[in-house]
C-alpha positions in Angstrom: 27.7 -1.2 23.3 25.6 0.3 20.6 27.6 -1.8 17.9 27.1 -4.9 20.2 23.1 -4.0 20.4 23.0 -3.3 16.8 24.6 -6.6 15.9 22.5 -8.6 18.0 19.4 -7.4 16.4 20.9 -7.5 12.8 21.2 -11.3 13.5 18.4 -11.6 16.0 16.8 -15.2 14.3 20.1 -16.5 14.6 20.5 -15.6 18.2 17.0 -16.8 19.0 17.8 -20.5 17.5 20.9 -20.5 19.5 19.3 -19.7 22.7 16.8 -22.3 22.0 19.4 -24.9 21.4 21.2 -23.1 24.9 17.9 -23.6 26.7 17.5 -27.4 25.6 21.4 -28.6 26.5 21.0 -26.5 29.8 17.2 -28.2 30.4 19.1 -31.5 29.8 22.3 -31.6 31.7 21.4 -29.4 34.6 17.8 -30.6 35.4 18.0 -34.1 33.4 15.1 -32.7 32.0 11.5 -32.1 34.1 8.3 -31.4 31.7 7.7 -28.4 34.0 10.6 -26.7 32.5 8.7 -26.6 28.9 7.4 -23.2 29.7 11.0 -21.9 29.2 10.5 -22.0 25.7 7.2 -19.5 25.8 9.8 -16.7 26.3 11.9 -17.1 22.9 8.5 -17.3 21.2 7.0 -14.4 22.5 10.2 -12.3 21.8 10.0 -13.6 18.2 6.6 -12.7 17.5 7.1 -9.4 19.1 10.4 -8.5 17.1 10.1 -10.6 13.8 6.2 -11.0 13.1 3.8 -13.9 13.0 5.9 -16.3 10.4 9.0 -15.9 12.3 7.2 -16.6 15.6 5.1 -19.5 14.6 8.7 -21.4 13.0 10.3 -20.7 15.9 7.6 -22.4 18.5 7.7 -25.6 15.6 11.3 -25.6 16.2 11.1 -25.5 19.6 8.2 -28.4 19.8 10.3 -30.4 17.6 13.8 -29.9 19.6 11.7 -31.2 22.5 10.4 -34.1 21.1 13.7 -35.3 19.0 15.5 -34.9 22.9 12.9 -36.8 24.6 13.2 -39.6 22.2 16.7 -39.2 22.1 17.2 -39.6 25.9 14.8 -42.7 26.4 16.6 -44.7 23.4 19.9 -43.8 25.2 18.5 -44.9 28.2 17.1 -48.3 27.0 13.3 -47.4 27.3 12.6 -47.8 23.8 11.1 -45.0 21.5 7.7 -44.1 22.5 5.6 -42.0 24.8 3.5 -42.8 27.7 -0.1 -41.5 27.4 0.6 -38.5 30.2 3.8 -37.3 28.4 2.0 -37.2 24.9 -1.0 -35.3 26.3 1.6 -32.7 27.8 3.8 -32.4 25.1 0.5 -31.8 22.4 -1.2 -29.5 24.9 2.2 -27.4 25.4 3.0 -27.6 21.6 -0.9 -26.2 20.9 -0.7 -23.3 23.0 3.0 -22.6 22.2 1.9 -22.3 18.4 -1.1 -20.3 19.2 0.4 -17.7 21.4 3.3 -17.4 18.7 0.4 -16.8 16.0 -1.5 -14.1 18.5 1.5 -12.3 19.3 2.8 -12.2 15.8 -0.4 -10.8 14.8 -0.8 -8.4 17.0 2.7 -7.2 16.6 2.1 -6.8 12.6 -0.6 -5.0 13.3 0.8 -2.9 15.2 3.9 -2.3 12.7 1.0 -1.7 10.0 -0.6 0.9 12.0 2.3 2.6 12.9 3.5 3.0 9.1 -0.1 4.1 8.2 -0.5 6.8 10.8 3.5 7.8 9.8 2.3 8.2 6.1 -0.5 10.4 7.3 1.6 12.3 9.2 3.7 13.1 6.3 0.7 14.0 3.9 -0.6 16.5 6.8 3.2 18.1 6.6 2.9 18.3 2.9 -0.5 20.3 3.2 1.0 22.6 6.1 3.8 23.6 3.6 1.9 24.1 0.9 0.3 26.8 3.2 3.8 28.3 4.6 5.2 28.8 1.0 6.0 32.1 1.3 8.4 32.3 -2.3 5.4 32.1 -4.5 3.1 35.1 -4.7 0.7 33.3 -6.3 -1.7 30.6 -4.1 -0.4 27.2 -3.7 -1.9 25.1 -6.8 -4.4 23.0 -4.1 -5.9 26.5 -2.8 -6.6 27.5 -6.3 -8.6 24.5 -7.3 -10.0 24.2 -4.0 -11.5 27.9 -4.6 -12.2 27.5 -8.3 -14.3 24.0 -7.6 -16.2 25.5 -4.8 -17.4 28.3 -7.2 -18.3 25.9 -9.7 -20.4 23.6 -6.9 -22.0 27.1 -5.9 -23.0 28.0 -9.5 -24.0 24.4 -10.2 -26.7 24.8 -7.3 -25.1 22.3 -4.8 -25.9 22.6 -0.9 -23.5 24.0 1.3 -22.3 20.7 2.8 -21.5 19.3 -0.7 -19.5 22.6 -1.8 -17.4 22.0 1.4 -17.0 18.7 1.1 -15.6 19.4 -2.8 -13.3 22.2 -1.3 -12.2 20.1 1.3 -11.3 17.1 -1.2 -9.7 19.5 -3.5 -7.0 20.6 -0.7 -6.1 17.1 -0.1 -6.2 15.3 -3.5 -2.0 16.5 -4.0 -1.3 15.4 -0.3 1.1 12.8 -0.9 0.8 9.3 -3.0 -3.0 9.9 -3.5 -2.9 6.2 -5.0 -1.5 4.8 -1.9 -3.3 7.1 0.7 -6.9 6.5 -0.6 -7.2 3.2 1.3 -6.2 4.6 4.5 -9.2 7.4 4.7 -11.7 4.9 6.1 -9.2 3.5 8.6 -8.4 6.7 9.6 -11.7 7.9 10.2 -12.3 4.5 12.4 -9.1 5.0 14.5 -9.7 8.4 15.1 -13.7 7.9 15.9 -13.5 4.7 17.7 -10.3 3.3 19.0 -8.5 6.4 19.9 -11.4 7.6 22.4 -11.4 3.9 23.7 -7.4 4.1 24.5 -6.2 7.3 25.3 -6.8 9.1 28.5 -9.9 11.2 29.0 -10.1 13.7 26.4 -11.8 17.3 27.0 -14.9 18.6 24.9 -12.9 20.2 22.4 -10.9 17.2 21.3 -13.6 15.2 21.3 -15.5 17.4 18.8 -12.2 17.6 16.8 -11.8 14.1 16.5 -15.6 13.4 15.4 -15.4 16.2 12.7 -12.2 14.7 11.1 -13.4 11.6 10.9 -17.0 12.6 9.4 -14.9 14.9 7.2 -12.7 12.0 6.2 -15.6 9.9 5.7 -17.6 11.9 3.4 -14.2 13.4 1.4 -13.0 9.6 0.4 -15.5 8.8 -2.0 -15.2 11.9 -4.2 -11.2 11.6 -4.1 -11.6 7.6 -5.0 -14.1 8.4 -7.7 -11.7 11.4 -9.1 -8.8 9.0 -8.8 -10.6 5.9 -10.5 -12.8 8.0 -13.1 -10.3 11.1 -14.2 -7.2 9.5 -13.5 -6.7 5.9 -14.4 -9.3 6.0 -17.0 -8.4 9.6 -18.5 -8.1 8.1 -21.9 -11.8 7.2 -21.7 -13.9 10.4 -22.8 -17.0 9.0 -23.0 -18.1 7.8 -19.4 -21.1 6.7 -17.4 -21.8 10.1 -15.6 -24.7 8.4 -13.4 -21.8 6.3 -11.3 -19.4 9.4 -10.9 -20.4 11.7 -8.1 -20.8 14.9 -9.2 -18.0 16.4 -6.7 -15.4 14.2 -8.5 -16.5 15.7 -11.9 -16.0 19.3 -10.5 -12.5 18.3 -8.8 -11.3 17.2 -12.3 -12.8 20.0 -14.0 -11.3 22.6 -11.8 -8.0 20.7 -12.0 -7.7 20.8 -15.4 -9.0 24.1 -16.1 -6.2 25.3 -13.4 -4.0 23.7 -16.0 -5.0 26.1 -18.9 -4.7 29.2 -16.8 -1.3 28.6 -15.8 0.0 27.5 -19.1 1.0 23.8 -17.5 1.2 20.8 -19.9 -2.6 19.2 -20.5 -4.1 17.2 -18.3 -2.8 13.7 -19.1 -1.2 15.0 -22.2 -4.6 14.7 -23.9 -5.5 17.5 -26.4 -9.1 17.2 -25.3 -8.1 19.0 -22.0 -6.0 21.7 -23.8 -8.8 24.6 -23.6 -12.0 25.8 -22.5 -13.6 25.5 -25.6 -12.4 21.9 -25.7 -13.9 21.1 -22.4 -17.2 22.4 -23.5 -16.9 19.6 -25.9 -16.7 17.0 -23.4 -20.2 18.4 -21.9 -22.4 15.3 -21.3 -19.7 12.9 -22.0 -16.7 13.3 -20.0 -18.5 15.8 -17.4 -21.8 16.5 -16.7 -23.4 19.2 -18.9 -24.4 21.4 -15.9 -21.1 21.3 -14.3 -19.2 22.4 -17.7 -21.8 25.5 -17.9 -21.2 26.0 -14.5 -17.7 26.1 -15.4 -18.1 28.9 -18.0 -20.4 31.2 -16.0 -17.6 31.4 -13.5 -14.9 32.2 -16.0 -17.1 34.7 -17.4 -18.3 36.2 -14.3 
């Protein structure tokens, strides 16, 4: 049974086309074709939209319309009525075909959106698991790297005089920046925030006060952390070779995150950040003050290190 089911879904498109042909033949030979039976074709089109997506559903609906038109022309030709449609037949066919294609596009689009949402949530779920695994590591006596960077970034931000809200956002960003594929995950933060802040509340069963607070807090946090991670990735990952940066357009939290990451590599004798000699020691980092990093942030790092 399972093998037959797997074979059916593996060749779903072919099975769907065969179903359409069988339906047309059945209508033709059993009921001598009545326009009321055109609604039969909504079933395979809906199935195609749900299982195969928008493109296949629209193609299926167009194929259905063409088969019906060709059959009617062929049956009229055999009956000796000539090739052509009456006004009523033409209006009926055009209306039916239009709604069939519209339904196909609508169902296919909704199905693709659902699949994309599931894939996005799956990727976020994996990223959350990776964060949890970092905290559950017991074989290494040292703190996980993301925790070390978070603590260091928090100290730098505090020494630089940032307020408590900014400090906590920077620390949260440091915990997240190694979770999964950063480049692929960044565009999802806004979508996740919107989903948790609106759609989840609207579609789920009534939530308690605690769940409401958790959802709203998480959505707010993600919205504030995403710009820090996005700017970090752009200015200090993609453009790591550019040392003279426009510091006015880079959030200070992104600079602190990058500086904490680089210094942690120095402390653990890891390979230099982006294999650049300029990021190899604290003395080299001092020379980048006012160029790659704000002068105040570099000075704050020095104070934290010396204390």
